[in-house]
SETOR-561621 format. One record per residue (C-alpha): chain; residue number from 1; residue in three letters; x, y, z. Coordinates in steps of 0.05 Angstrom, whole numbers, plus 5000, padded with zeros to 4 digits. Layout:
! SETOR-561621
<node "A",NUM,"ALA",<X,Y,Z>>
...
END
This chain:
! SETOR-561621
<node "A",1,"VAL",<4700,6150,3487>>
<node "A",2,"TYR",<4690,6078,3465>>
<node "A",3,"VAL",<4656,6064,3534>>
<node "A",4,"ALA",<4603,6012,3531>>
<node "A",5,"ARG",<4571,6026,3600>>
<node "A",6,"ILE",<4590,6048,3671>>
<node "A",7,"ASP",<4570,6013,3738>>
<node "A",8,"TYR",<4555,6065,3790>>
<node "A",9,"THR",<4537,6015,3845>>
<node "A",10,"ASN",<4575,6054,3896>>
<node "A",11,"GLY",<4547,6120,3876>>
<node "A",12,"LYS",<4578,6181,3842>>
<node "A",13,"THR",<4601,6220,3901>>
<node "A",14,"PHE",<4670,6238,3929>>
<node "A",15,"GLU",<4716,6178,3937>>
<node "A",16,"GLN",<4666,6129,3907>>
<node "A",17,"THR",<4689,6086,3850>>
<node "A",18,"ALA",<4654,6063,3787>>
<node "A",19,"ILE",<4667,6008,3738>>
<node "A",20,"VAL",<4679,6027,3668>>
<node "A",21,"TYR",<4665,5975,3615>>
<node "A",22,"CYS",<4699,5990,3544>>
<node "A",23,"SER",<4664,5979,3481>>
<node "A",24,"SER",<4680,5916,3439>>
<node "A",25,"GLY",<4748,5921,3410>>
<node "A",26,"TYR",<4773,5972,3462>>
<node "A",27,"THR",<4806,5965,3527>>
<node "A",28,"ALA",<4854,5996,3577>>
<node "A",29,"ASN",<4877,5929,3607>>
<node "A",30,"SER",<4868,5857,3596>>
<node "A",31,"ASP",<4797,5847,3616>>
<node "A",32,"GLY",<4768,5911,3579>>
<node "A",33,"MET",<4744,5943,3643>>
<node "A",34,"GLY",<4774,5987,3698>>
<node "A",35,"ILE",<4757,6031,3759>>
<node "A",36,"VAL",<4750,6107,3763>>
<node "A",37,"THR",<4743,6146,3825>>
<node "A",38,"CYS",<4704,6210,3842>>
<node "A",39,"LEU",<4756,6265,3859>>
<node "A",40,"ALA",<4755,6324,3905>>
<node "A",41,"ASN",<4748,6368,3846>>
<node "A",42,"SER",<4683,6335,3827>>
<node "A",43,"SER",<4713,6298,3765>>
<node "A",44,"TRP",<4728,6229,3756>>
<node "A",45,"SER",<4796,6200,3753>>
<node "A",46,"ASN",<4826,6188,3685>>
<node "A",47,"TYR",<4809,6124,3645>>
<node "A",48,"GLU",<4818,6113,3570>>
<node "A",49,"CYS",<4787,6059,3529>>
<node "A",50,"THR",<4839,6047,3471>>
<node "A",51,"ALA",<4834,6004,3411>>
<node "A",52,"LEU",<4860,5931,3416>>
<node "A",53,"ASP",<4924,5924,3380>>
<node "A",54,"CYS",<4929,5859,3338>>
<node "A",55,"GLY",<5005,5864,3330>>
<node "A",56,"ASP",<5039,5836,3268>>
<node "A",57,"PHE",<4999,5792,3223>>
<node "A",58,"GLY",<5027,5722,3220>>
<node "A",59,"GLY",<5021,5666,3169>>
<node "A",60,"ASP",<5059,5621,3123>>
<node "A",61,"HIS",<5085,5642,3052>>
<node "A",62,"ILE",<5074,5717,3067>>
<node "A",63,"GLN",<5124,5763,3034>>
<node "A",64,"THR",<5102,5828,3068>>
<node "A",65,"THR",<5044,5861,3104>>
<node "A",66,"VAL",<5024,5934,3096>>
<node "A",67,"TYR",<4994,5968,3157>>
<node "A",68,"ALA",<4973,6036,3125>>
<node "A",69,"SER",<4924,6053,3181>>
<node "A",70,"GLY",<4960,6015,3238>>
<node "A",71,"LYS",<4950,5948,3272>>
<node "A",72,"THR",<4890,5968,3319>>
<node "A",73,"TYR",<4815,5952,3318>>
<node "A",74,"PRO",<4783,5958,3268>>
<node "A",75,"HIS",<4836,5975,3215>>
<node "A",76,"ASN",<4853,5936,3155>>
<node "A",77,"ALA",<4921,5911,3128>>
<node "A",78,"THR",<4942,5890,3062>>
<node "A",79,"VAL",<4978,5821,3058>>
<node "A",80,"TYR",<5021,5803,2998>>
<node "A",81,"CYS",<5039,5730,2988>>
<node "A",82,"SER",<5108,5706,2972>>
<node "A",83,"ASP",<5121,5688,2898>>
<node "A",84,"GLY",<5086,5624,2878>>
<node "A",85,"TYR",<5031,5637,2931>>
<node "A",86,"THR",<4962,5671,2926>>
<node "A",87,"ALA",<4894,5673,2955>>
<node "A",88,"ASN",<4866,5711,2893>>
<node "A",89,"SER",<4887,5735,2824>>
<node "A",90,"ASP",<4935,5788,2848>>
<node "A",91,"GLY",<4966,5751,2905>>
<node "A",92,"ALA",<4947,5804,2957>>
<node "A",93,"GLY",<4887,5808,3002>>
<node "A",94,"HIS",<4861,5847,3063>>
<node "A",95,"VAL",<4856,5826,3136>>
<node "A",96,"THR",<4819,5863,3191>>
<node "A",97,"CYS",<4840,5872,3263>>
<node "A",98,"GLN",<4778,5844,3299>>
<node "A",99,"ALA",<4748,5863,3368>>
<node "A",100,"ASN",<4781,5800,3400>>
<node "A",101,"GLY",<4850,5828,3384>>
<node "A",102,"MET",<4865,5779,3327>>
<node "A",103,"TRP",<4869,5788,3254>>
<node "A",104,"SER",<4819,5758,3207>>
<node "A",105,"SER",<4840,5697,3171>>
<node "A",106,"TYR",<4881,5697,3106>>
<node "A",107,"GLN",<4916,5641,3075>>
<node "A",108,"CYS",<4969,5644,3022>>
<node "A",109,"GLN",<4962,5580,2981>>
<node "A",110,"ALA",<5009,5553,2925>>
<node "A",111,"VAL",<4987,5572,2854>>
<node "A",112,"ASP",<4960,5518,2814>>
<node "A",113,"CYS",<4992,5504,2744>>
<node "A",114,"GLY",<4933,5461,2721>>
<node "A",115,"GLU",<4944,5413,2664>>
<node "A",116,"PHE",<5011,5412,2627>>
<node "A",117,"SER",<4998,5423,2553>>
<node "A",118,"GLY",<5046,5399,2498>>
<node "A",119,"VAL",<5046,5364,2432>>
<node "A",120,"TYR",<5064,5292,2423>>
<node "A",121,"VAL",<5052,5281,2497>>
<node "A",122,"ALA",<5023,5214,2513>>
<node "A",123,"ARG",<5010,5221,2586>>
<node "A",124,"ILE",<5031,5262,2649>>
<node "A",125,"ASP",<5042,5236,2717>>
<node "A",126,"TYR",<5020,5287,2772>>
<node "A",127,"THR",<5033,5243,2831>>
<node "A",128,"LYS",<5061,5302,2869>>
<node "A",129,"GLY",<5007,5349,2849>>
<node "A",130,"LYS",<5001,5412,2803>>
<node "A",131,"THR",<5017,5468,2853>>
<node "A",132,"PHE",<5079,5513,2858>>
<node "A",133,"GLN",<5147,5476,2860>>
<node "A",134,"GLN",<5116,5408,2849>>
<node "A",135,"THR",<5143,5366,2792>>
<node "A",136,"ALA",<5104,5322,2739>>
<node "A",137,"ILE",<5135,5269,2697>>
<node "A",138,"VAL",<5119,5277,2621>>
<node "A",139,"HIS",<5116,5215,2580>>
<node "A",140,"CYS",<5125,5232,2505>>
<node "A",141,"SER",<5086,5196,2452>>
<node "A",142,"VAL",<5119,5136,2416>>
<node "A",143,"GLY",<5171,5163,2368>>
<node "A",144,"TYR",<5183,5226,2406>>
<node "A",145,"THR",<5228,5244,2462>>
<node "A",146,"ALA",<5264,5301,2495>>
<node "A",147,"ASN",<5322,5254,2522>>
<node "A",148,"SER",<5345,5185,2518>>
<node "A",149,"HIS",<5288,5157,2559>>
<node "A",150,"GLY",<5230,5193,2526>>
<node "A",151,"VAL",<5206,5219,2593>>
<node "A",152,"GLY",<5223,5282,2634>>
<node "A",153,"ASN",<5204,5327,2692>>
<node "A",154,"VAL",<5169,5393,2688>>
<node "A",155,"THR",<5161,5441,2749>>
<node "A",156,"CYS",<5103,5485,2769>>
<node "A",157,"LEU",<5132,5556,2768>>
<node "A",158,"ALA",<5111,5616,2808>>
<node "A",159,"ASN",<5076,5646,2751>>
<node "A",160,"SER",<5028,5586,2749>>
<node "A",161,"SER",<5057,5558,2687>>
<node "A",162,"TRP",<5096,5496,2675>>
<node "A",163,"SER",<5170,5496,2660>>
<node "A",164,"ASN",<5188,5483,2587>>
<node "A",165,"TYR",<5190,5412,2562>>
<node "A",166,"GLU",<5184,5391,2486>>
<node "A",167,"CYS",<5173,5324,2458>>
<node "A",168,"THR",<5211,5321,2392>>
<node "A",169,"ALA",<5212,5268,2341>>
<node "A",170,"VAL",<5271,5216,2350>>
<node "A",171,"ASP",<5326,5223,2298>>
<node "A",172,"CYS",<5346,5161,2260>>
<node "A",173,"GLY",<5413,5192,2238>>
<node "A",174,"GLU",<5446,5165,2176>>
<node "A",175,"PHE",<5421,5103,2142>>
<node "A",176,"SER",<5471,5048,2143>>
<node "A",177,"GLY",<5476,4994,2091>>
<node "A",178,"VAL",<5523,4960,2044>>
<node "A",179,"TYR",<5526,4975,1969>>
<node "A",180,"VAL",<5489,5040,1979>>
<node "A",181,"ALA",<5511,5094,1930>>
<node "A",182,"ARG",<5473,5152,1964>>
<node "A",183,"ILE",<5411,5171,2002>>
<node "A",184,"ASP",<5365,5229,1994>>
<node "A",185,"TYR",<5341,5258,2059>>
<node "A",186,"THR",<5295,5308,2030>>
<node "A",187,"ASN",<5239,5295,2085>>
<node "A",188,"GLY",<5290,5294,2142>>
<node "A",189,"LYS",<5316,5239,2185>>
<node "A",190,"THR",<5265,5240,2244>>
<node "A",191,"PHE",<5207,5194,2263>>
<node "A",192,"GLU",<5159,5177,2206>>
<node "A",193,"GLN",<5200,5213,2153>>
<node "A",194,"THR",<5222,5174,2094>>
<node "A",195,"ALA",<5289,5170,2054>>
<node "A",196,"ILE",<5304,5146,1985>>
<node "A",197,"VAL",<5361,5096,1981>>
<node "A",198,"TYR",<5400,5090,1916>>
<node "A",199,"CYS",<5440,5026,1909>>
<node "A",200,"SER",<5509,5027,1880>>
<node "A",201,"SER",<5516,5004,1806>>
<node "A",202,"GLY",<5502,4929,1798>>
<node "A",203,"TYR",<5460,4926,1862>>
<node "A",204,"THR",<5389,4935,1875>>
<node "A",205,"ALA",<5329,4914,1919>>
<node "A",206,"ASN",<5279,4918,1865>>
<node "A",207,"SER",<5273,4933,1792>>
<node "A",208,"TYR",<5292,5004,1797>>
<node "A",209,"GLY",<5352,5001,1843>>
<node "A",210,"VAL",<5324,5052,1888>>
<node "A",211,"GLY",<5276,5043,1949>>
<node "A",212,"ILE",<5243,5076,2009>>
<node "A",213,"VAL",<5261,5071,2082>>
<node "A",214,"THR",<5226,5100,2140>>
<node "A",215,"CYS",<5250,5129,2207>>
<node "A",216,"GLN",<5217,5086,2261>>
<node "A",217,"ALA",<5199,5100,2332>>
<node "A",218,"ASN",<5260,5062,2358>>
<node "A",219,"SER",<5303,5114,2321>>
<node "A",220,"SER",<5326,5062,2270>>
<node "A",221,"TRP",<5312,5060,2197>>
<node "A",222,"SER",<5266,5006,2168>>
<node "A",223,"SER",<5302,4952,2131>>
<node "A",224,"TYR",<5329,4957,2062>>
<node "A",225,"GLU",<5381,4912,2032>>
<node "A",226,"CYS",<5417,4928,1964>>
<node "A",227,"THR",<5434,4861,1933>>
<node "A",228,"ALA",<5476,4845,1872>>
<node "A",229,"LEU",<5439,4839,1807>>
<node "A",230,"ASP",<5427,4768,1781>>
<node "A",231,"CYS",<5443,4757,1709>>
<node "A",232,"GLY",<5407,4693,1705>>
<node "A",233,"HIS",<5428,4637,1657>>
<node "A",234,"PHE",<5476,4657,1601>>
<node "A",235,"GLY",<5449,4642,1533>>
END
């Protein structure tokens, strides 16, 4: 079986030899052909064309390969990529042992995380790319930060999503001022929020003795000064 053709140049009689050529993908030695001899019992000596063996499939970022039907021509094997790598949606694919004794091509490529999505993000630097294990630099919008610098790194994860990074409004903390009686932080103390400042008795910055301050992008409150009331001229 799996014999492509036989060369009987020397004939088919006792002690004569014939050249057997195996079918593509089959062989009994390195050149895919061999010699058989006509024996005294009027049968040919044994020669068997066997399927080429492709051996183990090799490639980068491969977790495992399942050889359900073996490693010989023309069987298939299932290749599973390592975490963070894939050649299709499920990270697995098929390769075929070919007639030349080599497996068909299959490449596990790093997953692509695409664009990072987040609120209050001004821009993102993808200098290193958007694929598995690469990092990108997130620049928060003015008035927002996740640390003291307002920028931070995110990493492309094996599940093709970016690691978490949240730009949050800067916190202005407590308003500081002299002659301030109390401050109403009903709206909070973060960027763009306002607070009501009540001056101490005898002090004001306007006719009502209260005023509004706003938390600014530099994490400081806008200016507000309580000054002593002016009694004007006596009389």
